[in-house]
C-alpha positions in Angstrom: 131.7 -128.9 -44.1 135.0 -126.9 -45.1 137.1 -128.0 -48.0 140.2 -129.5 -47.8 142.7 -129.0 -51.5 145.0 -131.7 -51.8 147.4 -130.0 -54.6 149.2 -132.9 -56.5 152.1 -132.2 -58.9 155.5 -132.1 -59.7 157.5 -129.5 -59.0 156.9 -126.7 -61.9 153.0 -128.0 -62.3 151.4 -124.7 -61.2 150.8 -125.6 -57.4 151.3 -122.3 -55.7 149.9 -120.3 -58.1 146.9 -122.4 -58.1 147.5 -122.2 -53.9 147.9 -118.8 -54.2 145.0 -118.0 -56.2 142.7 -119.8 -53.9 144.1 -118.1 -51.0 142.4 -115.4 -52.7 138.6 -116.5 -52.7 139.3 -117.3 -48.9 141.3 -120.2 -48.5 143.6 -120.6 -45.9 146.8 -121.7 -48.0 149.4 -123.7 -46.0 152.6 -124.4 -48.1 155.7 -126.7 -46.9 158.5 -125.3 -48.9 157.8 -121.4 -47.5 157.9 -122.6 -44.3 161.3 -124.7 -44.8 162.8 -121.8 -46.2 161.3 -119.6 -43.7 163.6 -121.8 -41.4 166.4 -123.2 -43.2 167.0 -120.8 -45.8 167.3 -122.0 -49.7 167.4 -125.2 -51.0 171.0 -126.2 -52.1 172.1 -122.9 -51.1 171.8 -122.6 -47.5 172.1 -126.4 -47.0 172.7 -129.3 -48.7 169.9 -130.9 -50.6 170.2 -134.5 -49.2 169.6 -132.4 -46.0 166.1 -131.7 -47.5 164.3 -134.6 -45.9 165.4 -134.5 -42.3 164.5 -130.4 -42.4 161.2 -131.0 -44.4 159.7 -133.8 -41.9 158.7 -131.6 -38.9 157.9 -129.1 -41.2 155.3 -131.6 -42.8 154.0 -132.7 -39.4 153.7 -128.6 -38.0 152.1 -128.1 -41.5 149.0 -131.3 -40.8 148.8 -130.1 -36.9 147.4 -126.5 -38.7 145.8 -128.3 -41.1 143.5 -130.1 -39.0 142.8 -127.2 -37.1 141.9 -125.0 -39.7 139.7 -128.0 -41.1 138.0 -128.5 -37.4 137.3 -124.6 -36.8 134.9 -125.1 -40.1 137.8 -122.7 -42.8 138.5 -124.1 -46.2 141.9 -125.2 -46.8 144.7 -125.7 -49.6 148.0 -127.6 -49.2 150.6 -126.5 -51.0 152.6 -129.3 -51.6 153.4 -132.2 -54.2 152.0 -135.4 -52.7 153.8 -137.2 -55.0 153.3 -141.0 -53.5 149.4 -142.2 -53.1 150.2 -143.1 -49.9 151.0 -139.0 -49.1 147.6 -138.0 -50.6 145.6 -141.1 -48.5 146.7 -140.0 -45.1 146.1 -136.4 -46.2 142.8 -137.0 -47.3 142.1 -139.2 -44.1 143.7 -136.3 -41.8 141.0 -134.1 -43.9 138.0 -136.5 -43.1 138.5 -137.0 -39.6 139.2 -132.9 -38.7 136.0 -132.5 -40.4 137.1 -131.8 -44.2 135.8 -132.8 -47.3 139.3 -133.8 -48.9 139.8 -133.1 -52.8 142.7 -134.0 -54.8 143.0 -131.7 -57.6 145.9 -132.9 -60.0 148.1 -130.6 -62.0 149.7 -133.1 -64.7 152.4 -131.4 -67.1 154.7 -132.7 -69.7 158.9 -132.8 -69.3 159.2 -130.3 -71.6 156.5 -127.5 -69.9 158.1 -128.2 -66.5 161.7 -128.3 -68.0 160.6 -124.1 -69.3 159.1 -122.9 -66.4 161.7 -124.3 -64.4 164.5 -122.9 -66.3 162.7 -119.4 -65.4 162.5 -120.0 -61.8 165.7 -121.2 -61.2 166.6 -117.9 -62.0 164.5 -116.6 -58.6 165.9 -117.0 -55.2 162.1 -117.1 -53.2 161.3 -120.0 -51.4 159.7 -121.5 -53.8 162.3 -121.4 -56.1 164.4 -124.9 -55.8 166.4 -125.1 -58.2 165.8 -128.2 -60.1 167.9 -129.4 -62.7 167.0 -132.1 -65.6 168.5 -135.2 -64.4 166.5 -133.9 -60.9 163.7 -133.9 -63.2 163.9 -136.8 -64.6 164.3 -138.6 -60.8 161.0 -136.4 -59.8 159.3 -138.1 -62.3 160.3 -141.8 -61.8 159.3 -141.1 -58.1 155.6 -139.5 -58.3 153.0 -141.9 -58.6 149.8 -140.0 -61.2 146.7 -140.4 -59.5 145.3 -143.5 -60.2 141.7 -144.5 -62.1 140.2 -145.2 -58.3 141.0 -141.9 -56.8 138.7 -139.6 -56.9 140.6 -136.0 -58.4 139.7 -133.0 -60.1 142.0 -132.5 -63.5 143.7 -129.3 -63.2 144.1 -127.5 -66.9 144.8 -124.2 -66.3 141.5 -122.9 -65.8 141.2 -121.0 -62.6 137.4 -120.3 -63.1 136.9 -123.9 -64.0 138.2 -125.0 -61.1 136.3 -122.7 -58.8 133.3 -124.3 -60.3 134.5 -127.8 -60.1 135.4 -126.8 -55.8 131.8 -125.0 -55.9 130.1 -128.3 -57.2 132.1 -130.4 -54.8 131.3 -128.8 -51.8 127.5 -128.6 -52.5 127.8 -132.2 -53.4 
């Protein structure tokens, strides 16, 4: 049964880094931000920030279709997308299960100070994964983020890729 790794974490928590590392281990990496960037340019630069969600919506649906197709073909997939709301995580879990995959949520917790440090560095870049995030926006992000609840089956990522790979291997074996 192919694995469907669903990354959950705020902007700057390390989702793309983890997804890229899993891609080097054979996972198909699907990135919503990179596809939005490819189609529309840079957030807040090439289009107004307030239009992001209308641009993102069709991309998420296209990524969902590819996600289902990859899992149905027996490929391990990692979704490089924040999944801030429990309802989003539940919907992606269901899609993975219905496609014959084994969904696993990997939560990347990070405190505000660490996120501000990472975002200050990242805000200097101009690539698809460098959305400009202000401290005020980060405060709003924390308000809108639902950390995984106790009844959600999650793997908590603590910065150790080999530990995560071992957890994924164990999950695959049941």
